[in-house]
PDBQT receptor file of N, H, CA, C and O in Angstrom, charges set to zero:
ATOM      1  N   MET A   1      -8.251  -6.817   8.830  1.00  0.00    +0.000 N 
ATOM      2  CA  MET A   1      -9.321  -7.411   8.385  1.00  0.00    +0.000 C 
ATOM      3  C   MET A   1      -8.674  -8.968   8.016  1.00  0.00    +0.000 C 
ATOM      4  O   MET A   1      -9.152  -9.986   8.517  1.00  0.00    +0.000 OA
ATOM      5  N   THR A   2      -7.794  -8.984   7.291  1.00  0.00    +0.000 N 
ATOM      6  H   THR A   2      -7.406  -8.157   6.884  1.00  0.00    +0.000 HD
ATOM      7  CA  THR A   2      -7.381 -10.508   7.170  1.00  0.00    +0.000 C 
ATOM      8  C   THR A   2      -6.640 -10.866   8.360  1.00  0.00    +0.000 C 
ATOM      9  O   THR A   2      -6.119 -10.108   9.178  1.00  0.00    +0.000 OA
ATOM     10  N   ALA A   3      -6.670 -12.234   8.338  1.00  0.00    +0.000 N 
ATOM     11  H   ALA A   3      -7.093 -12.850   7.674  1.00  0.00    +0.000 HD
ATOM     12  CA  ALA A   3      -6.520 -12.897   9.429  1.00  0.00    +0.000 C 
ATOM     13  C   ALA A   3      -4.583 -13.079   9.482  1.00  0.00    +0.000 C 
ATOM     14  O   ALA A   3      -3.957 -13.280  10.523  1.00  0.00    +0.000 OA
ATOM     15  N   ASP A   4      -3.987 -12.947   8.153  1.00  0.00    +0.000 N 
ATOM     16  H   ASP A   4      -4.496 -12.784   7.308  1.00  0.00    +0.000 HD
ATOM     17  CA  ASP A   4      -2.645 -13.090   8.311  1.00  0.00    +0.000 C 
ATOM     18  C   ASP A   4      -2.142 -11.862   8.795  1.00  0.00    +0.000 C 
ATOM     19  O   ASP A   4      -2.879 -10.893   8.982  1.00  0.00    +0.000 OA
ATOM     20  N   ARG A   5      -0.629 -11.847   9.061  1.00  0.00    +0.000 N 
ATOM     21  H   ARG A   5      -0.030 -12.634   8.910  1.00  0.00    +0.000 HD
ATOM     22  CA  ARG A   5      -0.105 -10.903   9.451  1.00  0.00    +0.000 C 
ATOM     23  C   ARG A   5       0.397  -9.872   8.591  1.00  0.00    +0.000 C 
ATOM     24  O   ARG A   5       0.756 -10.224   7.467  1.00  0.00    +0.000 OA
ATOM     25  N   CYS A   6       0.489  -8.649   8.913  1.00  0.00    +0.000 N 
ATOM     26  H   CYS A   6       0.198  -8.363   9.825  1.00  0.00    +0.000 HD
ATOM     27  CA  CYS A   6       1.029  -7.718   8.219  1.00  0.00    +0.000 C 
ATOM     28  C   CYS A   6       2.372  -7.577   7.652  1.00  0.00    +0.000 C 
ATOM     29  O   CYS A   6       3.140  -6.940   8.372  1.00  0.00    +0.000 OA
ATOM     30  N   PRO A   7       2.753  -7.919   6.775  1.00  0.00    +0.000 N 
ATOM     31  CA  PRO A   7       4.578  -7.796   6.420  1.00  0.00    +0.000 C 
ATOM     32  C   PRO A   7       5.374  -6.486   7.220  1.00  0.00    +0.000 C 
ATOM     33  O   PRO A   7       5.076  -5.358   7.613  1.00  0.00    +0.000 OA
ATOM     34  N   THR A   8       6.307  -7.181   7.205  1.00  0.00    +0.000 N 
ATOM     35  H   THR A   8       6.549  -8.098   6.886  1.00  0.00    +0.000 HD
ATOM     36  CA  THR A   8       7.158  -5.733   7.777  1.00  0.00    +0.000 C 
ATOM     37  C   THR A   8       7.567  -4.356   7.614  1.00  0.00    +0.000 C 
ATOM     38  O   THR A   8       7.698  -3.366   8.334  1.00  0.00    +0.000 OA
ATOM     39  N   GLY A   9       7.757  -4.739   6.097  1.00  0.00    +0.000 N 
ATOM     40  H   GLY A   9       7.650  -5.543   5.512  1.00  0.00    +0.000 HD
ATOM     41  CA  GLY A   9       7.888  -3.428   5.314  1.00  0.00    +0.000 C 
ATOM     42  C   GLY A   9       8.031  -3.682   3.882  1.00  0.00    +0.000 C 
ATOM     43  O   GLY A   9       7.990  -4.843   3.474  1.00  0.00    +0.000 OA
ATOM     44  N   GLY A  10       8.140  -3.032   3.353  1.00  0.00    +0.000 N 
ATOM     45  H   GLY A  10       8.174  -2.089   3.684  1.00  0.00    +0.000 HD
ATOM     46  CA  GLY A  10       8.327  -3.043   1.861  1.00  0.00    +0.000 C 
ATOM     47  C   GLY A  10       7.152  -2.742   0.836  1.00  0.00    +0.000 C 
ATOM     48  O   GLY A  10       6.164  -2.090   1.174  1.00  0.00    +0.000 OA
ATOM     49  N   LEU A  11       7.341  -3.309  -0.553  1.00  0.00    +0.000 N 
ATOM     50  H   LEU A  11       8.144  -3.838  -0.828  1.00  0.00    +0.000 HD
ATOM     51  CA  LEU A  11       6.445  -3.272  -1.328  1.00  0.00    +0.000 C 
ATOM     52  C   LEU A  11       5.391  -4.402  -1.074  1.00  0.00    +0.000 C 
ATOM     53  O   LEU A  11       4.259  -4.303  -1.547  1.00  0.00    +0.000 OA
ATOM     54  N   GLU A  12       5.811  -5.570  -0.254  1.00  0.00    +0.000 N 
ATOM     55  H   GLU A  12       6.730  -5.651   0.131  1.00  0.00    +0.000 HD
ATOM     56  CA  GLU A  12       4.742  -6.568   0.195  1.00  0.00    +0.000 C 
ATOM     57  C   GLU A  12       4.177  -6.155   1.177  1.00  0.00    +0.000 C 
ATOM     58  O   GLU A  12       3.055  -6.643   1.310  1.00  0.00    +0.000 OA
ATOM     59  N   ARG A  13       4.512  -5.357   2.045  1.00  0.00    +0.000 N 
ATOM     60  H   ARG A  13       5.423  -4.961   1.938  1.00  0.00    +0.000 HD
ATOM     61  CA  ARG A  13       3.397  -4.461   2.878  1.00  0.00    +0.000 C 
ATOM     62  C   ARG A  13       2.621  -3.458   2.486  1.00  0.00    +0.000 C 
ATOM     63  O   ARG A  13       1.664  -3.090   3.167  1.00  0.00    +0.000 OA
ATOM     64  N   ALA A  14       3.008  -2.808   1.146  1.00  0.00    +0.000 N 
ATOM     65  H   ALA A  14       3.786  -3.106   0.593  1.00  0.00    +0.000 HD
ATOM     66  CA  ALA A  14       1.862  -2.008   0.238  1.00  0.00    +0.000 C 
ATOM     67  C   ALA A  14       0.598  -2.900  -0.272  1.00  0.00    +0.000 C 
ATOM     68  O   ALA A  14      -0.598  -2.615  -0.202  1.00  0.00    +0.000 OA
ATOM     69  N   ASP A  15       1.312  -4.242  -0.889  1.00  0.00    +0.000 N 
ATOM     70  H   ASP A  15       2.283  -4.473  -0.947  1.00  0.00    +0.000 HD
ATOM     71  CA  ASP A  15       0.474  -5.149  -1.535  1.00  0.00    +0.000 C 
ATOM     72  C   ASP A  15      -0.641  -5.352  -0.623  1.00  0.00    +0.000 C 
ATOM     73  O   ASP A  15      -1.798  -5.018  -0.880  1.00  0.00    +0.000 OA
ATOM     74  N   TRP A  16      -0.167  -6.038   0.690  1.00  0.00    +0.000 N 
ATOM     75  H   TRP A  16       0.772  -6.310   0.899  1.00  0.00    +0.000 HD
ATOM     76  CA  TRP A  16      -1.077  -6.372   1.832  1.00  0.00    +0.000 C 
ATOM     77  C   TRP A  16      -1.971  -5.201   1.847  1.00  0.00    +0.000 C 
ATOM     78  O   TRP A  16      -3.169  -5.484   1.857  1.00  0.00    +0.000 OA
ATOM     79  N   MET A  17      -1.711  -4.146   1.851  1.00  0.00    +0.000 N 
ATOM     80  H   MET A  17      -0.738  -3.916   1.843  1.00  0.00    +0.000 HD
ATOM     81  CA  MET A  17      -2.552  -2.819   2.731  1.00  0.00    +0.000 C 
ATOM     82  C   MET A  17      -3.611  -2.850   1.255  1.00  0.00    +0.000 C 
ATOM     83  O   MET A  17      -4.818  -2.690   1.437  1.00  0.00    +0.000 OA
ATOM     84  N   ARG A  18      -3.215  -3.008   0.178  1.00  0.00    +0.000 N 
ATOM     85  H   ARG A  18      -2.234  -3.137   0.030  1.00  0.00    +0.000 HD
ATOM     86  CA  ARG A  18      -4.428  -3.051  -0.965  1.00  0.00    +0.000 C 
ATOM     87  C   ARG A  18      -5.315  -4.011  -1.121  1.00  0.00    +0.000 C 
ATOM     88  O   ARG A  18      -6.386  -3.869  -1.712  1.00  0.00    +0.000 OA
ATOM     89  N   ARG A  19      -4.843  -5.220  -0.507  1.00  0.00    +0.000 N 
ATOM     90  H   ARG A  19      -3.973  -5.335  -0.027  1.00  0.00    +0.000 HD
ATOM     91  CA  ARG A  19      -5.690  -6.545  -0.427  1.00  0.00    +0.000 C 
ATOM     92  C   ARG A  19      -6.525  -6.030   0.730  1.00  0.00    +0.000 C 
ATOM     93  O   ARG A  19      -7.738  -5.931   0.548  1.00  0.00    +0.000 OA
ATOM     94  N   GLU A  20      -6.050  -5.722   1.797  1.00  0.00    +0.000 N 
ATOM     95  H   GLU A  20      -5.064  -5.802   1.945  1.00  0.00    +0.000 HD
ATOM     96  CA  GLU A  20      -6.926  -5.008   2.847  1.00  0.00    +0.000 C 
ATOM     97  C   GLU A  20      -7.887  -4.133   2.521  1.00  0.00    +0.000 C 
ATOM     98  O   GLU A  20      -9.019  -4.235   2.994  1.00  0.00    +0.000 OA
ATOM     99  N   ALA A  21      -7.580  -3.284   1.771  1.00  0.00    +0.000 N 
ATOM    100  H   ALA A  21      -6.660  -3.202   1.387  1.00  0.00    +0.000 HD
ATOM    101  CA  ALA A  21      -8.799  -2.072   1.033  1.00  0.00    +0.000 C 
ATOM    102  C   ALA A  21      -9.860  -2.595   0.192  1.00  0.00    +0.000 C 
ATOM    103  O   ALA A  21     -10.952  -2.115  -0.110  1.00  0.00    +0.000 OA
ATOM    104  N   ALA A  22      -9.209  -3.852  -0.163  1.00  0.00    +0.000 N 
ATOM    105  H   ALA A  22      -8.322  -4.242   0.082  1.00  0.00    +0.000 HD
ATOM    106  CA  ALA A  22     -10.525  -4.551  -1.164  1.00  0.00    +0.000 C 
ATOM    107  C   ALA A  22     -11.326  -5.340  -0.195  1.00  0.00    +0.000 C 
ATOM    108  O   ALA A  22     -12.535  -5.413  -0.413  1.00  0.00    +0.000 OA
ATOM    109  N   GLU A  23     -11.008  -5.729   0.475  1.00  0.00    +0.000 N 
ATOM    110  H   GLU A  23     -10.026  -5.669   0.653  1.00  0.00    +0.000 HD
ATOM    111  CA  GLU A  23     -11.738  -6.492   1.758  1.00  0.00    +0.000 C 
ATOM    112  C   GLU A  23     -12.570  -5.509   2.625  1.00  0.00    +0.000 C 
ATOM    113  O   GLU A  23     -13.690  -5.864   2.990  1.00  0.00    +0.000 OA
ATOM    114  N   TRP A  24     -12.072  -4.265   2.981  1.00  0.00    +0.000 N 
ATOM    115  H   TRP A  24     -11.162  -3.976   2.684  1.00  0.00    +0.000 HD
ATOM    116  CA  TRP A  24     -12.901  -3.436   3.449  1.00  0.00    +0.000 C 
ATOM    117  C   TRP A  24     -13.931  -2.541   2.541  1.00  0.00    +0.000 C 
ATOM    118  O   TRP A  24     -14.886  -1.906   2.987  1.00  0.00    +0.000 OA
ATOM    119  N   ASP A  25     -13.580  -2.619   1.345  1.00  0.00    +0.000 N 
ATOM    120  H   ASP A  25     -12.804  -3.135   0.983  1.00  0.00    +0.000 HD
ATOM    121  CA  ASP A  25     -14.607  -2.265   0.366  1.00  0.00    +0.000 C 
ATOM    122  C   ASP A  25     -15.805  -3.255   0.050  1.00  0.00    +0.000 C 
ATOM    123  O   ASP A  25     -16.963  -2.926  -0.209  1.00  0.00    +0.000 OA
ATOM    124  N   ASP A  26     -15.297  -4.504   0.124  1.00  0.00    +0.000 N 
ATOM    125  H   ASP A  26     -14.357  -4.771   0.335  1.00  0.00    +0.000 HD
ATOM    126  CA  ASP A  26     -16.331  -5.608   0.232  1.00  0.00    +0.000 C 
ATOM    127  C   ASP A  26     -17.039  -5.553   1.673  1.00  0.00    +0.000 C 
ATOM    128  O   ASP A  26     -18.173  -6.031   1.633  1.00  0.00    +0.000 OA
ATOM    129  N   ALA A  27     -16.720  -5.175   2.696  1.00  0.00    +0.000 N 
ATOM    130  H   ALA A  27     -15.799  -4.787   2.728  1.00  0.00    +0.000 HD
ATOM    131  CA  ALA A  27     -17.351  -5.031   4.043  1.00  0.00    +0.000 C 
ATOM    132  C   ALA A  27     -18.357  -3.820   4.052  1.00  0.00    +0.000 C 
ATOM    133  O   ALA A  27     -19.253  -3.671   4.882  1.00  0.00    +0.000 OA
ATOM    134  N   GLY A  28     -18.078  -2.997   3.026  1.00  0.00    +0.000 N 
ATOM    135  H   GLY A  28     -17.350  -3.118   2.351  1.00  0.00    +0.000 HD
ATOM    136  CA  GLY A  28     -18.694  -1.842   3.027  1.00  0.00    +0.000 C 
ATOM    137  C   GLY A  28     -18.217  -0.381   3.824  1.00  0.00    +0.000 C 
ATOM    138  O   GLY A  28     -18.858   0.669   3.872  1.00  0.00    +0.000 OA
ATOM    139  N   ASN A  29     -17.182  -0.613   4.291  1.00  0.00    +0.000 N 
ATOM    140  H   ASN A  29     -16.662  -1.466   4.252  1.00  0.00    +0.000 HD
ATOM    141  CA  ASN A  29     -16.527   0.585   5.000  1.00  0.00    +0.000 C 
ATOM    142  C   ASN A  29     -15.709   1.016   3.824  1.00  0.00    +0.000 C 
ATOM    143  O   ASN A  29     -14.813   0.321   3.346  1.00  0.00    +0.000 OA
ATOM    144  N   ALA A  30     -16.085   2.290   3.345  1.00  0.00    +0.000 N 
ATOM    145  H   ALA A  30     -16.812   2.856   3.733  1.00  0.00    +0.000 HD
ATOM    146  CA  ALA A  30     -15.130   2.955   2.335  1.00  0.00    +0.000 C 
ATOM    147  C   ALA A  30     -14.166   3.577   3.064  1.00  0.00    +0.000 C 
ATOM    148  O   ALA A  30     -13.040   3.394   2.602  1.00  0.00    +0.000 OA
ATOM    149  N   ASP A  31     -14.223   4.364   4.210  1.00  0.00    +0.000 N 
ATOM    150  H   ASP A  31     -15.138   4.512   4.586  1.00  0.00    +0.000 HD
ATOM    151  CA  ASP A  31     -13.598   4.851   4.718  1.00  0.00    +0.000 C 
ATOM    152  C   ASP A  31     -12.357   4.253   5.192  1.00  0.00    +0.000 C 
ATOM    153  O   ASP A  31     -11.357   4.971   5.199  1.00  0.00    +0.000 OA
ATOM    154  N   ARG A  32     -12.258   2.848   5.652  1.00  0.00    +0.000 N 
ATOM    155  H   ARG A  32     -13.071   2.265   5.646  1.00  0.00    +0.000 HD
ATOM    156  CA  ARG A  32     -11.129   2.332   5.957  1.00  0.00    +0.000 C 
ATOM    157  C   ARG A  32     -10.390   2.142   4.818  1.00  0.00    +0.000 C 
ATOM    158  O   ARG A  32      -9.262   2.614   4.673  1.00  0.00    +0.000 OA
ATOM    159  N   ALA A  33     -11.041   1.388   3.893  1.00  0.00    +0.000 N 
ATOM    160  H   ALA A  33     -11.957   1.006   4.012  1.00  0.00    +0.000 HD
ATOM    161  CA  ALA A  33     -10.522   1.085   2.684  1.00  0.00    +0.000 C 
ATOM    162  C   ALA A  33      -9.539   2.298   1.933  1.00  0.00    +0.000 C 
ATOM    163  O   ALA A  33      -8.444   2.064   1.421  1.00  0.00    +0.000 OA
ATOM    164  N   ALA A  34     -10.199   3.639   1.997  1.00  0.00    +0.000 N 
ATOM    165  H   ALA A  34     -11.089   3.830   2.413  1.00  0.00    +0.000 HD
ATOM    166  CA  ALA A  34      -9.407   4.903   1.456  1.00  0.00    +0.000 C 
ATOM    167  C   ALA A  34      -8.426   5.216   2.250  1.00  0.00    +0.000 C 
ATOM    168  O   ALA A  34      -7.697   6.166   1.966  1.00  0.00    +0.000 OA
ATOM    169  N   TYR A  35      -8.205   4.351   3.570  1.00  0.00    +0.000 N 
ATOM    170  H   TYR A  35      -8.797   3.579   3.801  1.00  0.00    +0.000 HD
ATOM    171  CA  TYR A  35      -7.078   4.901   4.592  1.00  0.00    +0.000 C 
ATOM    172  C   TYR A  35      -6.009   3.905   4.051  1.00  0.00    +0.000 C 
ATOM    173  O   TYR A  35      -4.821   4.205   3.932  1.00  0.00    +0.000 OA
ATOM    174  N   CYS A  36      -6.546   2.685   3.732  1.00  0.00    +0.000 N 
ATOM    175  H   CYS A  36      -7.511   2.442   3.828  1.00  0.00    +0.000 HD
ATOM    176  CA  CYS A  36      -5.711   1.650   3.437  1.00  0.00    +0.000 C 
ATOM    177  C   CYS A  36      -4.775   1.682   2.106  1.00  0.00    +0.000 C 
ATOM    178  O   CYS A  36      -3.614   1.357   1.861  1.00  0.00    +0.000 OA
ATOM    179  N   ARG A  37      -5.724   2.167   1.457  1.00  0.00    +0.000 N 
ATOM    180  H   ARG A  37      -6.668   2.430   1.655  1.00  0.00    +0.000 HD
ATOM    181  CA  ARG A  37      -5.079   2.569  -0.187  1.00  0.00    +0.000 C 
ATOM    182  C   ARG A  37      -4.090   3.916  -0.002  1.00  0.00    +0.000 C 
ATOM    183  O   ARG A  37      -3.193   4.081  -0.828  1.00  0.00    +0.000 OA
ATOM    184  N   ARG A  38      -4.240   4.724   0.923  1.00  0.00    +0.000 N 
ATOM    185  H   ARG A  38      -4.969   4.590   1.594  1.00  0.00    +0.000 HD
ATOM    186  CA  ARG A  38      -3.777   5.988   1.104  1.00  0.00    +0.000 C 
ATOM    187  C   ARG A  38      -2.276   5.318   1.689  1.00  0.00    +0.000 C 
ATOM    188  O   ARG A  38      -1.255   5.451   1.015  1.00  0.00    +0.000 OA
ATOM    189  N   VAL A  39      -2.263   4.458   3.248  1.00  0.00    +0.000 N 
ATOM    190  H   VAL A  39      -3.093   4.349   3.795  1.00  0.00    +0.000 HD
ATOM    191  CA  VAL A  39      -1.088   3.944   3.356  1.00  0.00    +0.000 C 
ATOM    192  C   VAL A  39      -0.259   3.332   2.121  1.00  0.00    +0.000 C 
ATOM    193  O   VAL A  39       0.957   3.511   2.047  1.00  0.00    +0.000 OA
ATOM    194  N   ALA A  40      -0.921   2.654   1.226  1.00  0.00    +0.000 N 
ATOM    195  H   ALA A  40      -1.908   2.509   1.287  1.00  0.00    +0.000 HD
ATOM    196  CA  ALA A  40      -0.386   1.591   0.478  1.00  0.00    +0.000 C 
ATOM    197  C   ALA A  40       0.419   2.508  -0.617  1.00  0.00    +0.000 C 
ATOM    198  O   ALA A  40       1.489   2.089  -1.060  1.00  0.00    +0.000 OA
ATOM    199  N   ALA A  41      -0.028   3.562  -0.976  1.00  0.00    +0.000 N 
ATOM    200  H   ALA A  41      -0.897   3.902  -0.616  1.00  0.00    +0.000 HD
ATOM    201  CA  ALA A  41       0.409   4.520  -2.031  1.00  0.00    +0.000 C 
ATOM    202  C   ALA A  41       1.520   5.128  -1.183  1.00  0.00    +0.000 C 
ATOM    203  O   ALA A  41       2.630   5.210  -1.711  1.00  0.00    +0.000 OA
ATOM    204  N   GLN A  42       1.397   5.464  -0.219  1.00  0.00    +0.000 N 
ATOM    205  H   GLN A  42       0.496   5.398   0.210  1.00  0.00    +0.000 HD
ATOM    206  CA  GLN A  42       2.389   6.464   0.484  1.00  0.00    +0.000 C 
ATOM    207  C   GLN A  42       4.129   5.319   0.885  1.00  0.00    +0.000 C 
ATOM    208  O   GLN A  42       5.312   5.612   1.059  1.00  0.00    +0.000 OA
ATOM    209  N   ILE A  43       3.370   4.075   0.870  1.00  0.00    +0.000 N 
ATOM    210  H   ILE A  43       2.409   3.837   0.729  1.00  0.00    +0.000 HD
ATOM    211  CA  ILE A  43       4.671   2.961   0.997  1.00  0.00    +0.000 C 
ATOM    212  C   ILE A  43       5.300   2.907   0.020  1.00  0.00    +0.000 C 
ATOM    213  O   ILE A  43       6.527   2.970   0.107  1.00  0.00    +0.000 OA
ATOM    214  N   GLU A  44       4.578   2.752  -1.408  1.00  0.00    +0.000 N 
ATOM    215  H   GLU A  44       3.582   2.701  -1.479  1.00  0.00    +0.000 HD
ATOM    216  CA  GLU A  44       5.027   2.507  -2.598  1.00  0.00    +0.000 C 
ATOM    217  C   GLU A  44       5.956   3.671  -2.672  1.00  0.00    +0.000 C 
ATOM    218  O   GLU A  44       7.163   3.433  -2.627  1.00  0.00    +0.000 OA
ATOM    219  N   GLN A  45       5.472   5.104  -2.797  1.00  0.00    +0.000 N 
ATOM    220  H   GLN A  45       4.492   5.298  -2.833  1.00  0.00    +0.000 HD
ATOM    221  CA  GLN A  45       6.137   5.789  -2.914  1.00  0.00    +0.000 C 
ATOM    222  C   GLN A  45       7.701   6.205  -2.349  1.00  0.00    +0.000 C 
ATOM    223  O   GLN A  45       8.572   6.802  -2.982  1.00  0.00    +0.000 OA
ATOM    224  N   ARG A  46       7.757   5.729  -1.052  1.00  0.00    +0.000 N 
ATOM    225  H   ARG A  46       7.050   5.244  -0.538  1.00  0.00    +0.000 HD
ATOM    226  CA  ARG A  46       8.756   5.801  -0.264  1.00  0.00    +0.000 C 
ATOM    227  C   ARG A  46      10.001   4.571  -0.851  1.00  0.00    +0.000 C 
ATOM    228  O   ARG A  46      11.210   4.739  -1.007  1.00  0.00    +0.000 OA
ATOM    229  N   GLU A  47       9.173   3.346  -1.081  1.00  0.00    +0.000 N 
ATOM    230  H   GLU A  47       8.190   3.209  -0.954  1.00  0.00    +0.000 HD
ATOM    231  CA  GLU A  47      10.176   2.576  -1.635  1.00  0.00    +0.000 C 
ATOM    232  C   GLU A  47      10.696   2.817  -2.798  1.00  0.00    +0.000 C 
ATOM    233  O   GLU A  47      11.909   2.684  -2.955  1.00  0.00    +0.000 OA
ATOM    234  N   LEU A  48       9.869   3.219  -3.830  1.00  0.00    +0.000 N 
ATOM    235  H   LEU A  48       8.883   3.327  -3.702  1.00  0.00    +0.000 HD
ATOM    236  CA  LEU A  48      10.333   3.159  -5.289  1.00  0.00    +0.000 C 
ATOM    237  C   LEU A  48      11.584   4.699  -5.039  1.00  0.00    +0.000 C 
ATOM    238  O   LEU A  48      12.709   4.621  -5.533  1.00  0.00    +0.000 OA
ATOM    239  N   HIS A  49      11.248   5.678  -4.422  1.00  0.00    +0.000 N 
ATOM    240  H   HIS A  49      10.335   5.742  -4.021  1.00  0.00    +0.000 HD
ATOM    241  CA  HIS A  49      12.101   6.718  -4.348  1.00  0.00    +0.000 C 
ATOM    242  C   HIS A  49      13.257   6.001  -3.493  1.00  0.00    +0.000 C 
ATOM    243  O   HIS A  49      14.200   6.478  -4.123  1.00  0.00    +0.000 OA
ATOM    244  N   SER A  50      13.615   5.529  -2.917  1.00  0.00    +0.000 N 
ATOM    245  H   SER A  50      12.849   5.142  -2.405  1.00  0.00    +0.000 HD
ATOM    246  CA  SER A  50      14.808   4.953  -2.261  1.00  0.00    +0.000 C 
ATOM    247  C   SER A  50      15.621   4.123  -3.298  1.00  0.00    +0.000 C 
ATOM    248  O   SER A  50      16.800   3.872  -3.050  1.00  0.00    +0.000 OA
ATOM    249  N   ARG A  51      15.103   3.733  -4.326  1.00  0.00    +0.000 N 
ATOM    250  H   ARG A  51      14.145   3.937  -4.527  1.00  0.00    +0.000 HD
ATOM    251  CA  ARG A  51      15.877   3.215  -5.408  1.00  0.00    +0.000 C 
ATOM    252  C   ARG A  51      16.152   4.152  -6.219  1.00  0.00    +0.000 C 
ATOM    253  O   ARG A  51      15.282   4.942  -6.585  1.00  0.00    +0.000 OA
ATOM    254  N   PRO A  52      17.642   4.231  -6.711  1.00  0.00    +0.000 N 
ATOM    255  CA  PRO A  52      17.853   5.564  -7.316  1.00  0.00    +0.000 C 
ATOM    256  C   PRO A  52      17.666   5.540  -9.101  1.00  0.00    +0.000 C 
ATOM    257  O   PRO A  52      17.912   6.532  -9.786  1.00  0.00    +0.000 OA
ATOM    258  N   LEU A  53      17.233   4.344  -9.618  1.00  0.00    +0.000 N 
ATOM    259  H   LEU A  53      17.033   3.538  -9.062  1.00  0.00    +0.000 HD
ATOM    260  CA  LEU A  53      16.901   4.186 -10.773  1.00  0.00    +0.000 C 
ATOM    261  C   LEU A  53      15.197   4.728 -10.755  1.00  0.00    +0.000 C 
ATOM    262  O   LEU A  53      14.569   5.460 -11.519  1.00  0.00    +0.000 OA
ATOM    263  N   CYS A  54      14.852   4.057  -9.619  1.00  0.00    +0.000 N 
ATOM    264  H   CYS A  54      15.363   3.462  -8.998  1.00  0.00    +0.000 HD
ATOM    265  CA  CYS A  54      12.943   4.265  -9.859  1.00  0.00    +0.000 C 
ATOM    266  C   CYS A  54      12.851   5.719  -9.746  1.00  0.00    +0.000 C 
ATOM    267  O   CYS A  54      11.999   6.333 -10.389  1.00  0.00    +0.000 OA
ATOM    268  N   ALA A  55      13.552   6.217  -9.086  1.00  0.00    +0.000 N 
ATOM    269  H   ALA A  55      14.244   5.718  -8.564  1.00  0.00    +0.000 HD
ATOM    270  CA  ALA A  55      13.853   7.957  -8.484  1.00  0.00    +0.000 C 
ATOM    271  C   ALA A  55      13.745   8.871  -9.525  1.00  0.00    +0.000 C 
ATOM    272  O   ALA A  55      12.988   9.832  -9.664  1.00  0.00    +0.000 OA
ATOM    273  N   LEU A  56      14.943   8.255 -10.493  1.00  0.00    +0.000 N 
ATOM    274  H   LEU A  56      15.557   7.475 -10.380  1.00  0.00    +0.000 HD
ATOM    275  CA  LEU A  56      15.433   9.104 -11.588  1.00  0.00    +0.000 C 
ATOM    276  C   LEU A  56      14.275   8.932 -12.653  1.00  0.00    +0.000 C 
ATOM    277  O   LEU A  56      14.056   9.966 -13.283  1.00  0.00    +0.000 OA
ATOM    278  N   MET A  57      13.417   7.749 -13.018  1.00  0.00    +0.000 N 
ATOM    279  H   MET A  57      13.595   6.908 -12.506  1.00  0.00    +0.000 HD
ATOM    280  CA  MET A  57      12.127   7.679 -13.680  1.00  0.00    +0.000 C 
ATOM    281  C   MET A  57      11.096   8.358 -13.586  1.00  0.00    +0.000 C 
ATOM    282  O   MET A  57      10.293   8.594 -14.489  1.00  0.00    +0.000 OA
ATOM    283  N   MET A  58      11.051   8.805 -12.194  1.00  0.00    +0.000 N 
ATOM    284  H   MET A  58      11.703   8.613 -11.461  1.00  0.00    +0.000 HD
ATOM    285  CA  MET A  58       9.746   9.155 -11.761  1.00  0.00    +0.000 C 
ATOM    286  C   MET A  58       9.567  10.512 -11.883  1.00  0.00    +0.000 C 
ATOM    287  O   MET A  58       8.472  11.067 -11.973  1.00  0.00    +0.000 OA
ATOM    288  N   LYS A  59      11.045  11.245 -11.886  1.00  0.00    +0.000 N 
ATOM    289  H   LYS A  59      11.934  10.794 -11.813  1.00  0.00    +0.000 HD
ATOM    290  CA  LYS A  59      10.873  12.573 -11.843  1.00  0.00    +0.000 C 
ATOM    291  C   LYS A  59      11.011  13.065 -13.241  1.00  0.00    +0.000 C 
ATOM    292  O   LYS A  59      11.318  14.247 -13.394  1.00  0.00    +0.000 OA
ATOM    293  N   GLY A  60      10.777  12.125 -14.526  1.00  0.00    +0.000 N 
ATOM    294  H   GLY A  60      10.527  11.164 -14.402  1.00  0.00    +0.000 HD
ATOM    295  CA  GLY A  60      10.709  12.575 -15.907  1.00  0.00    +0.000 C 
ATOM    296  C   GLY A  60       9.303  12.822 -16.352  1.00  0.00    +0.000 C 
ATOM    297  O   GLY A  60       9.078  13.209 -17.499  1.00  0.00    +0.000 OA
TER     298      GLY A  60
């Protein structure tokens, strides 16, 4: 929905997907917004679990 390009990866991409979700919500497309939020959550999980300290903290 935004004109800017999606970042190549990492937490920047998750942030971009969350902004996309907000724009889709504003446009009235709840299904697309939910999809964007799910993708953002998956990216965050993958990124945070790839960092040893974050993975250790999330297990507790």
